[in-house]
C-alpha positions as CSV (number, residue, x, y, z in Angstrom):
1,M,2.5,-21.4,-4.9
2,E,4.2,-22.6,-1.8
3,K,7.8,-22.6,-0.6
4,K,9.5,-24.3,2.2
5,V,11.7,-22.3,4.5
6,V,14.3,-23.6,6.9
7,L,14.3,-21.9,10.3
8,K,17.8,-22.5,11.7
9,S,18.1,-23.3,15.3
10,I,20.3,-21.0,17.3
11,K,20.9,-23.8,19.8
12,P,21.4,-26.9,17.7
13,E,22.6,-28.9,20.8
14,E,19.1,-28.4,22.3
15,Y,16.8,-28.5,19.3
16,G,17.0,-28.8,15.5
17,D,16.0,-26.7,12.6
18,E,12.3,-26.4,11.7
19,V,10.9,-26.5,8.2
20,V,7.9,-24.4,7.5
21,T,5.8,-24.4,4.3
22,C,4.9,-20.8,3.4
23,R,2.4,-19.5,0.9
24,V,4.0,-17.2,-1.6
25,I,2.3,-13.9,-2.3
26,E,3.5,-12.0,-5.4
27,N,4.1,-8.3,-4.9
28,A,1.2,-7.2,-7.1
29,D,-1.1,-9.4,-5.1
30,V,-0.3,-8.2,-1.5
31,N,-2.9,-5.4,-1.5
32,A,-5.6,-8.0,-2.3
33,Y,-4.2,-10.4,0.3
34,L,-4.3,-7.6,3.0
35,A,-7.9,-6.9,2.1
36,T,-8.8,-10.5,3.3
37,I,-7.4,-9.9,6.8
38,P,-10.0,-9.2,9.4
39,E,-10.1,-5.6,10.7
40,E,-9.4,-6.7,14.3
41,K,-6.0,-7.8,13.1
42,K,-5.2,-4.5,11.6
43,F,-3.6,-1.6,13.4
44,R,-1.4,1.5,12.9
45,A,2.0,1.8,14.6
46,T,5.0,4.0,14.6
47,K,8.6,3.0,15.3
48,V,9.8,4.5,18.5
49,A,12.8,2.5,19.7
50,P,16.1,4.4,19.3
51,V,18.9,3.0,17.2
52,V,22.7,3.2,17.2
53,A,24.1,4.4,13.9
54,R,27.5,4.9,12.4
55,P,28.6,5.9,8.9
56,G,29.6,2.8,7.0
57,V,32.8,2.2,4.9
58,V,31.9,2.3,1.2
59,G,32.0,-1.4,0.1
60,E,31.6,-2.7,3.6
61,V,29.4,-5.8,3.9
62,I,26.9,-5.9,6.7
63,H,25.5,-9.3,7.5
64,T,21.9,-8.9,8.8
65,V,20.5,-11.8,10.9
66,L,16.8,-11.7,12.0
67,L,15.7,-14.0,14.8
68,T,12.2,-15.3,15.5
69,E,10.6,-17.3,18.3
70,R,8.3,-20.2,17.5
71,N,6.8,-22.7,20.0
72,G,9.2,-21.3,22.7
73,K,12.3,-21.8,20.6
74,V,14.5,-19.2,18.9
75,Y,15.5,-19.5,15.2
76,I,17.3,-17.5,12.5
77,L,14.4,-16.3,10.3
78,S,16.6,-14.8,7.7
79,E,20.2,-13.7,6.8
80,E,21.3,-11.3,4.1
81,D,24.2,-9.1,3.2
82,G,23.9,-5.4,2.6
83,V,26.7,-3.4,1.0
84,V,27.5,0.2,2.1
85,G,27.3,2.6,-0.8
86,Q,27.5,6.4,-0.9
87,R,25.0,9.2,-1.9
88,E,25.2,12.7,-2.9
89,I,23.5,15.2,-0.5
90,D,23.8,18.9,-1.3
91,G,26.7,18.5,-3.5
92,K,28.7,16.3,-1.1
93,M,29.2,12.5,-1.0
94,Y,28.1,10.7,2.2
95,P,28.4,6.9,2.9
96,D,25.3,4.9,3.8
97,M,24.6,4.4,7.6
98,V,25.0,1.2,9.5
99,I,22.1,0.9,11.9
100,T,21.8,-1.5,14.9
101,N,18.3,-2.1,16.4
102,V,19.5,-2.4,20.0
103,H,15.9,-2.8,21.4
104,S,14.8,-5.5,18.9
105,T,14.8,-9.2,19.6
106,S,17.7,-9.7,17.1
107,N,19.9,-6.6,17.8
108,E,20.3,-6.8,14.0
109,Q,22.5,-4.6,11.9
110,Y,21.5,-3.4,8.4
111,V,22.4,-0.7,5.9
112,V,20.3,2.5,5.4
113,R,20.9,4.8,2.5
114,A,22.5,8.1,3.7
115,D,19.7,10.3,2.3
116,K,17.0,8.0,3.6
117,F,18.6,8.0,7.1
118,L,18.4,11.8,7.3
119,R,14.6,11.7,6.6
120,M,14.0,8.8,9.1
121,Y,16.0,9.6,12.2
122,T,16.9,12.5,14.6
123,P,19.9,12.5,16.8
124,N,19.7,12.2,20.7
125,E,22.2,13.6,23.2
126,D,23.4,10.2,24.2
127,G,24.6,9.4,20.7
128,T,21.6,7.3,19.7
129,F,19.0,8.2,17.0
130,T,15.2,8.3,17.4
131,P,13.0,7.4,14.5
132,V,10.9,10.3,13.1
133,A,7.2,9.7,13.9
134,D,5.8,8.0,10.9
135,E,2.6,5.9,11.2
136,R,2.3,2.8,9.1
137,D,-0.5,0.3,8.6
138,F,0.1,-3.3,9.9
139,A,-1.8,-6.5,9.5
140,T,-1.1,-9.4,11.7
141,I,-1.5,-12.7,9.8
142,D,-2.5,-16.2,11.0
143,E,-0.5,-18.2,8.4
144,D,3.0,-18.6,7.3
145,V,3.6,-16.6,4.1
146,I,6.4,-15.1,1.9
147,I,5.7,-11.8,0.3
148,M,7.6,-10.5,-2.6
149,T,8.8,-7.0,-1.9
150,A,8.9,-4.1,-4.4
151,W,12.7,-4.4,-4.6
152,G,12.5,-8.1,-5.5
153,S,13.4,-9.8,-2.2
154,E,11.4,-12.5,-0.4
155,A,10.2,-11.4,3.0
156,V,9.0,-14.2,5.3
157,C,6.1,-13.6,7.6
158,L,5.3,-16.3,10.1
159,S,1.9,-16.7,11.8
160,G,1.6,-14.0,14.5
161,S,3.9,-11.6,12.7
162,S,2.8,-8.6,10.6
163,I,2.9,-7.2,7.1
164,V,3.6,-3.5,7.1
165,T,2.5,-1.1,4.4
166,Y,5.0,1.7,3.3
167,S,3.0,2.7,0.2
168,A,0.0,0.7,-1.1
169,E,0.1,2.6,-4.3
170,D,3.6,1.6,-5.0
171,N,3.2,-2.0,-3.8
172,D,5.8,-1.2,-1.1
173,F,5.4,-3.7,1.7
174,N,7.7,-5.5,4.2
175,T,7.3,-7.8,7.2
176,V,7.9,-7.3,10.9
177,E,8.5,-10.3,13.1
178,Q,6.2,-10.2,16.2
179,G,8.9,-9.8,18.7
180,A,10.4,-6.9,16.8
181,E,7.0,-5.2,16.5
182,K,6.5,-5.4,20.2
183,S,10.0,-4.2,21.1
184,T,10.5,-1.4,18.6
185,Y,7.0,-0.1,17.6
186,R,4.2,1.6,19.4
187,R,0.6,1.0,18.4
188,V,-1.4,4.2,17.7
189,K,-4.8,4.4,19.1
190,P,-7.5,5.2,16.4
191,K,-9.1,8.5,16.5
192,Q,-12.3,8.6,18.8
193,K,-15.6,9.5,17.2
194,K,-17.2,12.6,18.5
195,L,-20.4,12.0,20.4
196,S,-23.3,14.1,19.2
């Protein structure tokens, strides 16, 4: 199955929108698709760029905009709204956190569950938060695809960007735009084989 995706120009006075045709990969088929990606296109990486975070206001809507560059032009890759909820942690209620990726290509904001945030980030003295080291498997692809996520959303992955695996067993995958991967992640060198 294929689906057309409109990449919205951020400078419509200079260049128009671009329409791309993406191959749709169902969530249950992502593992099999990743198995077809050549090994030289696969790597491990960990998120290292610090983020700015603040407690959200329950019910607050956060509009997330992801940008991408294609053929030297910048487009809006996706837009979605996240709603701040609240979570019980150790008997107390806490609002979800609003994160800003200040080092990414988009400086995007998004909502992270309060309990998940505590597992994912540690505070810095300057008020920012550093991601906890957590290596993930990445595969850079050479075609335009949409993968269906475990939570039912469509994630667009344009050629040159990567699919990241959070849990292969749970079919938990997402996509990382190539500019965001370069600006917020560090590739991890594979372990060296011992010489005998």
